[in-house]
Structure formats: structure tokens, C-alpha cells
PDB file of N, CA, C and O in Angstrom:
ATOM      1  N   UNK A   1      15.004   3.212  35.952  1.00  0.00           N
ATOM      2  CA  UNK A   1      14.639   3.087  34.553  1.00  0.00           C
ATOM      3  C   UNK A   1      15.920   3.085  33.720  1.00  0.00           C
ATOM      4  O   UNK A   1      16.832   3.870  33.979  1.00  0.00           O
ATOM      5  N   UNK A   2      15.988   2.196  32.714  1.00  0.00           N
ATOM      6  CA  UNK A   2      17.190   2.116  31.887  1.00  0.00           C
ATOM      7  C   UNK A   2      17.230   3.273  30.903  1.00  0.00           C
ATOM      8  O   UNK A   2      16.230   3.948  30.660  1.00  0.00           O
ATOM      9  N   UNK A   3      18.401   3.480  30.352  1.00  0.00           N
ATOM     10  CA  UNK A   3      18.575   4.584  29.409  1.00  0.00           C
ATOM     11  C   UNK A   3      17.743   4.379  28.146  1.00  0.00           C
ATOM     12  O   UNK A   3      17.237   5.344  27.573  1.00  0.00           O
ATOM     13  N   UNK A   4      17.597   3.116  27.705  1.00  0.00           N
ATOM     14  CA  UNK A   4      16.836   2.832  26.490  1.00  0.00           C
ATOM     15  C   UNK A   4      15.358   3.134  26.693  1.00  0.00           C
ATOM     16  O   UNK A   4      14.709   3.654  25.785  1.00  0.00           O
ATOM     17  N   UNK A   5      14.818   2.821  27.855  1.00  0.00           N
ATOM     18  CA  UNK A   5      13.395   3.084  28.088  1.00  0.00           C
ATOM     19  C   UNK A   5      13.156   4.542  28.442  1.00  0.00           C
ATOM     20  O   UNK A   5      12.050   5.052  28.257  1.00  0.00           O
ATOM     21  N   UNK A   6      14.162   5.208  28.942  1.00  0.00           N
ATOM     22  CA  UNK A   6      14.011   6.609  29.311  1.00  0.00           C
ATOM     23  C   UNK A   6      14.164   7.522  28.112  1.00  0.00           C
ATOM     24  O   UNK A   6      13.931   8.726  28.226  1.00  0.00           O
ATOM     25  N   UNK A   7      14.546   6.987  26.971  1.00  0.00           N
ATOM     26  CA  UNK A   7      14.752   7.813  25.785  1.00  0.00           C
ATOM     27  C   UNK A   7      16.196   8.263  25.727  1.00  0.00           C
ATOM     28  O   UNK A   7      17.093   7.553  26.181  1.00  0.00           O
ATOM     29  N   UNK A   8      16.419   9.418  25.180  1.00  0.00           N
ATOM     30  CA  UNK A   8      17.773   9.935  25.108  1.00  0.00           C
ATOM     31  C   UNK A   8      18.543   9.356  23.938  1.00  0.00           C
ATOM     32  O   UNK A   8      18.004   8.613  23.117  1.00  0.00           O
ATOM     33  N   UNK A   9      19.815   9.712  23.882  1.00  0.00           N
ATOM     34  CA  UNK A   9      20.678   9.295  22.776  1.00  0.00           C
ATOM     35  C   UNK A   9      20.828   7.785  22.734  1.00  0.00           C
ATOM     36  O   UNK A   9      20.815   7.202  21.650  1.00  0.00           O
ATOM     37  N   UNK A  10      20.972   7.131  23.885  1.00  0.00           N
ATOM     38  CA  UNK A  10      21.133   5.682  23.919  1.00  0.00           C
ATOM     39  C   UNK A  10      19.920   4.969  23.357  1.00  0.00           C
ATOM     40  O   UNK A  10      20.056   3.964  22.658  1.00  0.00           O
ATOM     41  N   UNK A  11      18.733   5.479  23.656  1.00  0.00           N
ATOM     42  CA  UNK A  11      17.500   4.881  23.144  1.00  0.00           C
ATOM     43  C   UNK A  11      17.371   5.047  21.640  1.00  0.00           C
ATOM     44  O   UNK A  11      16.919   4.138  20.943  1.00  0.00           O
ATOM     45  N   UNK A  12      17.766   6.201  21.146  1.00  0.00           N
ATOM     46  CA  UNK A  12      17.692   6.464  19.711  1.00  0.00           C
ATOM     47  C   UNK A  12      18.685   5.572  18.971  1.00  0.00           C
ATOM     48  O   UNK A  12      18.351   5.007  17.929  1.00  0.00           O
ATOM     49  N   UNK A  13      19.893   5.440  19.495  1.00  0.00           N
ATOM     50  CA  UNK A  13      20.905   4.590  18.864  1.00  0.00           C
ATOM     51  C   UNK A  13      20.441   3.134  18.855  1.00  0.00           C
ATOM     52  O   UNK A  13      20.589   2.441  17.848  1.00  0.00           O
ATOM     53  N   UNK A  14      19.884   2.675  19.965  1.00  0.00           N
ATOM     54  CA  UNK A  14      19.401   1.294  20.036  1.00  0.00           C
ATOM     55  C   UNK A  14      18.286   1.070  19.022  1.00  0.00           C
ATOM     56  O   UNK A  14      18.239   0.034  18.359  1.00  0.00           O
ATOM     57  N   UNK A  15      17.385   2.051  18.906  1.00  0.00           N
ATOM     58  CA  UNK A  15      16.282   1.947  17.953  1.00  0.00           C
ATOM     59  C   UNK A  15      16.815   1.769  16.536  1.00  0.00           C
ATOM     60  O   UNK A  15      16.377   0.867  15.823  1.00  0.00           O
ATOM     61  N   UNK A  16      17.751   2.614  16.120  1.00  0.00           N
ATOM     62  CA  UNK A  16      18.273   2.531  14.752  1.00  0.00           C
ATOM     63  C   UNK A  16      19.112   1.279  14.541  1.00  0.00           C
ATOM     64  O   UNK A  16      19.119   0.721  13.444  1.00  0.00           O
ATOM     65  N   UNK A  17      19.817   0.830  15.572  1.00  0.00           N
ATOM     66  CA  UNK A  17      20.546  -0.440  15.462  1.00  0.00           C
ATOM     67  C   UNK A  17      19.570  -1.590  15.215  1.00  0.00           C
ATOM     68  O   UNK A  17      19.845  -2.480  14.410  1.00  0.00           O
ATOM     69  N   UNK A  18      18.436  -1.571  15.905  1.00  0.00           N
ATOM     70  CA  UNK A  18      17.435  -2.618  15.711  1.00  0.00           C
ATOM     71  C   UNK A  18      16.773  -2.513  14.339  1.00  0.00           C
ATOM     72  O   UNK A  18      16.458  -3.530  13.720  1.00  0.00           O
ATOM     73  N   UNK A  19      16.561  -1.287  13.864  1.00  0.00           N
ATOM     74  CA  UNK A  19      16.004  -1.097  12.521  1.00  0.00           C
ATOM     75  C   UNK A  19      16.937  -1.700  11.481  1.00  0.00           C
ATOM     76  O   UNK A  19      16.486  -2.412  10.584  1.00  0.00           O
ATOM     77  N   UNK A  20      18.220  -1.424  11.591  1.00  0.00           N
ATOM     78  CA  UNK A  20      19.202  -1.964  10.644  1.00  0.00           C
ATOM     79  C   UNK A  20      19.204  -3.487  10.702  1.00  0.00           C
ATOM     80  O   UNK A  20      19.255  -4.145   9.663  1.00  0.00           O
ATOM     81  N   UNK A  21      19.148  -4.057  11.912  1.00  0.00           N
ATOM     82  CA  UNK A  21      19.139  -5.511  12.060  1.00  0.00           C
ATOM     83  C   UNK A  21      17.898  -6.120  11.409  1.00  0.00           C
ATOM     84  O   UNK A  21      17.994  -7.160  10.757  1.00  0.00           O
ATOM     85  N   UNK A  22      16.743  -5.492  11.576  1.00  0.00           N
ATOM     86  CA  UNK A  22      15.512  -6.009  10.977  1.00  0.00           C
ATOM     87  C   UNK A  22      15.516  -5.864   9.454  1.00  0.00           C
ATOM     88  O   UNK A  22      15.021  -6.740   8.744  1.00  0.00           O
ATOM     89  N   UNK A  23      16.070  -4.764   8.958  1.00  0.00           N
ATOM     90  CA  UNK A  23      16.119  -4.554   7.506  1.00  0.00           C
ATOM     91  C   UNK A  23      16.995  -5.596   6.823  1.00  0.00           C
ATOM     92  O   UNK A  23      16.764  -5.923   5.659  1.00  0.00           O
ATOM     93  N   UNK A  24      17.994  -6.122   7.523  1.00  0.00           N
ATOM     94  CA  UNK A  24      18.843  -7.171   6.959  1.00  0.00           C
ATOM     95  C   UNK A  24      18.086  -8.485   6.832  1.00  0.00           C
ATOM     96  O   UNK A  24      18.483  -9.347   6.048  1.00  0.00           O
ATOM     97  N   UNK A  25      16.996  -8.658   7.591  1.00  0.00           N
ATOM     98  CA  UNK A  25      16.193  -9.887   7.557  1.00  0.00           C
ATOM     99  C   UNK A  25      15.137  -9.870   6.458  1.00  0.00           C
ATOM    100  O   UNK A  25      14.543 -10.904   6.154  1.00  0.00           O
ATOM    101  N   UNK A  26      14.900  -8.712   5.865  1.00  0.00           N
ATOM    102  CA  UNK A  26      13.841  -8.564   4.872  1.00  0.00           C
ATOM    103  C   UNK A  26      14.200  -9.323   3.599  1.00  0.00           C
ATOM    104  O   UNK A  26      15.335  -9.257   3.125  1.00  0.00           O
ATOM    105  N   UNK A  27      13.217 -10.047   3.048  1.00  0.00           N
ATOM    106  CA  UNK A  27      13.403 -10.726   1.763  1.00  0.00           C
ATOM    107  C   UNK A  27      12.951  -9.756   0.666  1.00  0.00           C
ATOM    108  O   UNK A  27      11.754  -9.618   0.410  1.00  0.00           O
ATOM    109  N   UNK A  28      13.897  -9.095   0.031  1.00  0.00           N
ATOM    110  CA  UNK A  28      13.583  -8.088  -0.970  1.00  0.00           C
ATOM    111  C   UNK A  28      13.201  -8.748  -2.286  1.00  0.00           C
ATOM    112  O   UNK A  28      13.759  -9.785  -2.645  1.00  0.00           O
ATOM    113  N   UNK A  29      12.261  -8.161  -3.003  1.00  0.00           N
ATOM    114  CA  UNK A  29      11.836  -8.666  -4.307  1.00  0.00           C
ATOM    115  C   UNK A  29      12.913  -8.398  -5.350  1.00  0.00           C
ATOM    116  O   UNK A  29      13.692  -7.451  -5.240  1.00  0.00           O
ATOM    117  N   UNK A  30      12.935  -9.266  -6.373  1.00  0.00           N
ATOM    118  CA  UNK A  30      13.842  -9.030  -7.491  1.00  0.00           C
ATOM    119  C   UNK A  30      13.220  -7.988  -8.412  1.00  0.00           C
ATOM    120  O   UNK A  30      12.044  -7.648  -8.277  1.00  0.00           O
ATOM    121  N   UNK A  31      14.013  -7.488  -9.342  1.00  0.00           N
ATOM    122  CA  UNK A  31      13.505  -6.480 -10.278  1.00  0.00           C
ATOM    123  C   UNK A  31      12.377  -7.069 -11.121  1.00  0.00           C
ATOM    124  O   UNK A  31      11.391  -6.386 -11.393  1.00  0.00           O
ATOM    125  N   UNK A  32      12.510  -8.325 -11.536  1.00  0.00           N
ATOM    126  CA  UNK A  32      11.480  -8.968 -12.353  1.00  0.00           C
ATOM    127  C   UNK A  32      10.167  -9.101 -11.567  1.00  0.00           C
ATOM    128  O   UNK A  32       9.089  -8.854 -12.108  1.00  0.00           O
ATOM    129  N   UNK A  33      10.263  -9.488 -10.305  1.00  0.00           N
ATOM    130  CA  UNK A  33       9.060  -9.603  -9.470  1.00  0.00           C
ATOM    131  C   UNK A  33       8.398  -8.249  -9.286  1.00  0.00           C
ATOM    132  O   UNK A  33       7.174  -8.127  -9.350  1.00  0.00           O
ATOM    133  N   UNK A  34       9.213  -7.242  -9.060  1.00  0.00           N
ATOM    134  CA  UNK A  34       8.683  -5.892  -8.864  1.00  0.00           C
ATOM    135  C   UNK A  34       7.932  -5.415 -10.102  1.00  0.00           C
ATOM    136  O   UNK A  34       6.843  -4.853  -9.988  1.00  0.00           O
ATOM    137  N   UNK A  35       8.507  -5.636 -11.283  1.00  0.00           N
ATOM    138  CA  UNK A  35       7.860  -5.227 -12.530  1.00  0.00           C
ATOM    139  C   UNK A  35       6.565  -6.015 -12.725  1.00  0.00           C
ATOM    140  O   UNK A  35       5.542  -5.441 -13.098  1.00  0.00           O
ATOM    141  N   UNK A  36       6.602  -7.331 -12.474  1.00  0.00           N
ATOM    142  CA  UNK A  36       5.424  -8.187 -12.655  1.00  0.00           C
ATOM    143  C   UNK A  36       4.297  -7.762 -11.705  1.00  0.00           C
ATOM    144  O   UNK A  36       3.147  -7.624 -12.123  1.00  0.00           O
ATOM    145  N   UNK A  37       4.629  -7.558 -10.441  1.00  0.00           N
ATOM    146  CA  UNK A  37       3.608  -7.175  -9.464  1.00  0.00           C
ATOM    147  C   UNK A  37       3.053  -5.783  -9.741  1.00  0.00           C
ATOM    148  O   UNK A  37       1.871  -5.525  -9.515  1.00  0.00           O
ATOM    149  N   UNK A  38       3.903  -4.891 -10.230  1.00  0.00           N
ATOM    150  CA  UNK A  38       3.430  -3.556 -10.592  1.00  0.00           C
ATOM    151  C   UNK A  38       2.422  -3.645 -11.734  1.00  0.00           C
ATOM    152  O   UNK A  38       1.410  -2.944 -11.727  1.00  0.00           O
ATOM    153  N   UNK A  39       2.694  -4.503 -12.713  1.00  0.00           N
ATOM    154  CA  UNK A  39       1.757  -4.713 -13.816  1.00  0.00           C
ATOM    155  C   UNK A  39       0.444  -5.303 -13.342  1.00  0.00           C
ATOM    156  O   UNK A  39      -0.625  -4.898 -13.800  1.00  0.00           O
ATOM    157  N   UNK A  40       0.517  -6.264 -12.421  1.00  0.00           N
ATOM    158  CA  UNK A  40      -0.701  -6.869 -11.883  1.00  0.00           C
ATOM    159  C   UNK A  40      -1.542  -5.814 -11.166  1.00  0.00           C
ATOM    160  O   UNK A  40      -2.760  -5.771 -11.339  1.00  0.00           O
ATOM    161  N   UNK A  41      -0.910  -4.977 -10.376  1.00  0.00           N
ATOM    162  CA  UNK A  41      -1.632  -3.923  -9.660  1.00  0.00           C
ATOM    163  C   UNK A  41      -2.239  -2.930 -10.643  1.00  0.00           C
ATOM    164  O   UNK A  41      -3.381  -2.507 -10.460  1.00  0.00           O
ATOM    165  N   UNK A  42      -1.504  -2.553 -11.676  1.00  0.00           N
ATOM    166  CA  UNK A  42      -2.027  -1.603 -12.669  1.00  0.00           C
ATOM    167  C   UNK A  42      -3.243  -2.180 -13.375  1.00  0.00           C
ATOM    168  O   UNK A  42      -4.227  -1.468 -13.578  1.00  0.00           O
ATOM    169  N   UNK A  43      -3.199  -3.454 -13.754  1.00  0.00           N
ATOM    170  CA  UNK A  43      -4.350  -4.094 -14.412  1.00  0.00           C
ATOM    171  C   UNK A  43      -5.533  -4.165 -13.455  1.00  0.00           C
ATOM    172  O   UNK A  43      -6.666  -3.897 -13.856  1.00  0.00           O
ATOM    173  N   UNK A  44      -5.288  -4.521 -12.196  1.00  0.00           N
ATOM    174  CA  UNK A  44      -6.370  -4.606 -11.214  1.00  0.00           C
ATOM    175  C   UNK A  44      -7.021  -3.245 -11.000  1.00  0.00           C
ATOM    176  O   UNK A  44      -8.245  -3.151 -10.915  1.00  0.00           O
ATOM    177  N   UNK A  45      -6.218  -2.198 -10.914  1.00  0.00           N
ATOM    178  CA  UNK A  45      -6.761  -0.847 -10.738  1.00  0.00           C
ATOM    179  C   UNK A  45      -7.583  -0.447 -11.961  1.00  0.00           C
ATOM    180  O   UNK A  45      -8.651   0.148 -11.818  1.00  0.00           O
ATOM    181  N   UNK A  46      -7.102  -0.764 -13.146  1.00  0.00           N
ATOM    182  CA  UNK A  46      -7.846  -0.438 -14.365  1.00  0.00           C
ATOM    183  C   UNK A  46      -9.183  -1.172 -14.400  1.00  0.00           C
ATOM    184  O   UNK A  46     -10.204  -0.586 -14.759  1.00  0.00           O
ATOM    185  N   UNK A  47      -9.182  -2.449 -14.029  1.00  0.00           N
ATOM    186  CA  UNK A  47     -10.434  -3.213 -14.016  1.00  0.00           C
ATOM    187  C   UNK A  47     -11.434  -2.647 -13.009  1.00  0.00           C
ATOM    188  O   UNK A  47     -12.626  -2.550 -13.301  1.00  0.00           O
ATOM    189  N   UNK A  48     -10.956  -2.278 -11.840  1.00  0.00           N
ATOM    190  CA  UNK A  48     -11.847  -1.698 -10.834  1.00  0.00           C
ATOM    191  C   UNK A  48     -12.387  -0.354 -11.322  1.00  0.00           C
ATOM    192  O   UNK A  48     -13.556  -0.039 -11.099  1.00  0.00           O
ATOM    193  N   UNK A  49     -11.546   0.439 -11.983  1.00  0.00           N
ATOM    194  CA  UNK A  49     -12.017   1.720 -12.534  1.00  0.00           C
ATOM    195  C   UNK A  49     -13.112   1.504 -13.567  1.00  0.00           C
ATOM    196  O   UNK A  49     -14.116   2.216 -13.566  1.00  0.00           O
ATOM    197  N   UNK A  50     -12.929   0.525 -14.450  1.00  0.00           N
ATOM    198  CA  UNK A  50     -13.944   0.224 -15.462  1.00  0.00           C
ATOM    199  C   UNK A  50     -15.226  -0.255 -14.790  1.00  0.00           C
ATOM    200  O   UNK A  50     -16.316   0.154 -15.190  1.00  0.00           O
ATOM    201  N   UNK A  51     -15.117  -1.102 -13.789  1.00  0.00           N
ATOM    202  CA  UNK A  51     -16.297  -1.597 -13.083  1.00  0.00           C
ATOM    203  C   UNK A  51     -17.061  -0.456 -12.415  1.00  0.00           C
ATOM    204  O   UNK A  51     -18.288  -0.399 -12.494  1.00  0.00           O
ATOM    205  N   UNK A  52     -16.353   0.434 -11.771  1.00  0.00           N
ATOM    206  CA  UNK A  52     -17.001   1.588 -11.134  1.00  0.00           C
ATOM    207  C   UNK A  52     -17.654   2.476 -12.174  1.00  0.00           C
ATOM    208  O   UNK A  52     -18.758   2.974 -11.956  1.00  0.00           O
ATOM    209  N   UNK A  53     -16.981   2.685 -13.313  1.00  0.00           N
ATOM    210  CA  UNK A  53     -17.542   3.517 -14.368  1.00  0.00           C
ATOM    211  C   UNK A  53     -18.832   2.897 -14.918  1.00  0.00           C
ATOM    212  O   UNK A  53     -19.818   3.602 -15.131  1.00  0.00           O
ATOM    213  N   UNK A  54     -18.822   1.575 -15.146  1.00  0.00           N
ATOM    214  CA  UNK A  54     -20.013   0.894 -15.659  1.00  0.00           C
ATOM    215  C   UNK A  54     -21.155   1.000 -14.654  1.00  0.00           C
ATOM    216  O   UNK A  54     -22.285   1.309 -15.034  1.00  0.00           O
ATOM    217  N   UNK A  55     -20.876   0.748 -13.384  1.00  0.00           N
ATOM    218  CA  UNK A  55     -21.922   0.844 -12.359  1.00  0.00           C
ATOM    219  C   UNK A  55     -22.456   2.265 -12.253  1.00  0.00           C
ATOM    220  O   UNK A  55     -23.665   2.470 -12.143  1.00  0.00           O
ATOM    221  N   UNK A  56     -21.566   3.239 -12.286  1.00  0.00           N
ATOM    222  CA  UNK A  56     -21.986   4.641 -12.195  1.00  0.00           C
ATOM    223  C   UNK A  56     -22.874   5.020 -13.372  1.00  0.00           C
ATOM    224  O   UNK A  56     -23.901   5.673 -13.191  1.00  0.00           O
ATOM    225  N   UNK A  57     -22.488   4.619 -14.562  1.00  0.00           N
ATOM    226  CA  UNK A  57     -23.294   4.917 -15.750  1.00  0.00           C
ATOM    227  C   UNK A  57     -24.656   4.244 -15.670  1.00  0.00           C
ATOM    228  O   UNK A  57     -25.677   4.859 -15.977  1.00  0.00           O
ATOM    229  N   UNK A  58     -24.671   2.983 -15.259  1.00  0.00           N
ATOM    230  CA  UNK A  58     -25.929   2.245 -15.141  1.00  0.00           C
ATOM    231  C   UNK A  58     -26.874   2.925 -14.154  1.00  0.00           C
ATOM    232  O   UNK A  58     -28.032   3.186 -14.479  1.00  0.00           O
ATOM    233  N   UNK A  59     -26.377   3.212 -12.943  1.00  0.00           N
ATOM    234  CA  UNK A  59     -27.240   3.818 -11.936  1.00  0.00           C
ATOM    235  C   UNK A  59     -27.646   5.235 -12.306  1.00  0.00           C
ATOM    236  O   UNK A  59     -28.750   5.661 -11.968  1.00  0.00           O
ATOM    237  N   UNK A  60     -26.793   5.970 -12.986  1.00  0.00           N
ATOM    238  CA  UNK A  60     -27.163   7.321 -13.427  1.00  0.00           C
ATOM    239  C   UNK A  60     -28.333   7.248 -14.396  1.00  0.00           C
ATOM    240  O   UNK A  60     -29.258   8.056 -14.311  1.00  0.00           O
ATOM    241  N   UNK A  61     -28.304   6.286 -15.317  1.00  0.00           N
ATOM    242  CA  UNK A  61     -29.406   6.148 -16.274  1.00  0.00           C
ATOM    243  C   UNK A  61     -30.679   5.678 -15.586  1.00  0.00           C
ATOM    244  O   UNK A  61     -31.772   6.145 -15.907  1.00  0.00           O
ATOM    245  N   UNK A  62     -30.539   4.751 -14.636  1.00  0.00           N
ATOM    246  CA  UNK A  62     -31.718   4.273 -13.905  1.00  0.00           C
ATOM    247  C   UNK A  62     -32.350   5.422 -13.140  1.00  0.00           C
ATOM    248  O   UNK A  62     -33.566   5.601 -13.210  1.00  0.00           O
ATOM    249  N   UNK A  63     -31.568   6.204 -12.414  1.00  0.00           N
ATOM    250  CA  UNK A  63     -32.122   7.322 -11.651  1.00  0.00           C
ATOM    251  C   UNK A  63     -32.682   8.398 -12.570  1.00  0.00           C
ATOM    252  O   UNK A  63     -33.690   9.025 -12.246  1.00  0.00           O
ATOM    253  N   UNK A  64     -32.049   8.617 -13.696  1.00  0.00           N
ATOM    254  CA  UNK A  64     -32.567   9.593 -14.658  1.00  0.00           C
ATOM    255  C   UNK A  64     -33.939   9.141 -15.176  1.00  0.00           C
ATOM    256  O   UNK A  64     -34.858   9.951 -15.305  1.00  0.00           O
ATOM    257  N   UNK A  65     -34.068   7.838 -15.472  1.00  0.00           N
ATOM    258  CA  UNK A  65     -35.340   7.302 -15.936  1.00  0.00           C
ATOM    259  C   UNK A  65     -36.406   7.406 -14.851  1.00  0.00           C
ATOM    260  O   UNK A  65     -37.545   7.768 -15.143  1.00  0.00           O
ATOM    261  N   UNK A  66     -36.058   7.094 -13.604  1.00  0.00           N
ATOM    262  CA  UNK A  66     -37.017   7.147 -12.501  1.00  0.00           C
ATOM    263  C   UNK A  66     -37.458   8.582 -12.225  1.00  0.00           C
ATOM    264  O   UNK A  66     -38.640   8.825 -11.982  1.00  0.00           O
ATOM    265  N   UNK A  67     -36.546   9.514 -12.257  1.00  0.00           N
ATOM    266  CA  UNK A  67     -36.850  10.897 -11.898  1.00  0.00           C
ATOM    267  C   UNK A  67     -37.418  11.711 -13.051  1.00  0.00           C
ATOM    268  O   UNK A  67     -37.819  12.858 -12.857  1.00  0.00           O
ATOM    269  N   UNK A  68     -37.457  11.147 -14.221  1.00  0.00           N
ATOM    270  CA  UNK A  68     -38.004  11.858 -15.364  1.00  0.00           C
ATOM    271  C   UNK A  68     -39.475  11.902 -15.323  1.00  0.00           C
ATOM    272  O   UNK A  68     -40.101  12.468 -16.219  1.00  0.00           O
TER     273      UNK A  68
END
């Protein structure tokens, strides 16, 4: 069994060397893209929250009417 597959210091060093090599291949977002995408996510979360609130209110009133 090789040192890399057996673990140990050599395996750990190889792992981190490969991590560094892969991180250099990553296409990182620009600051403008990051801000834009963060805004899109915030708006989407707000819309889903409003939708859940509307559905919850509707069903609460329906069940209240049925159980009254």
C-alpha cells in the first residue's frame, strides 16, 4: 500500500496540495456579482416568507371557520 493511501503525513500533504491546485481552478465571482446575487437571494427569501405567511393565515382562518 502506498503512503498516500495508507494515510500519514504524506497523505495529508498530498491532500492539501490537491486542494490548493483545485482552488486555483475555481472561477470566483466578482464583487458586483456577489452583491447582485445576494440581493436576488434576499428578495427570493422575502417572497417565500410572504407566500408562507399568506398561506398560513388563509388556512388558519379556514380551520377556525370549520372548527367553530
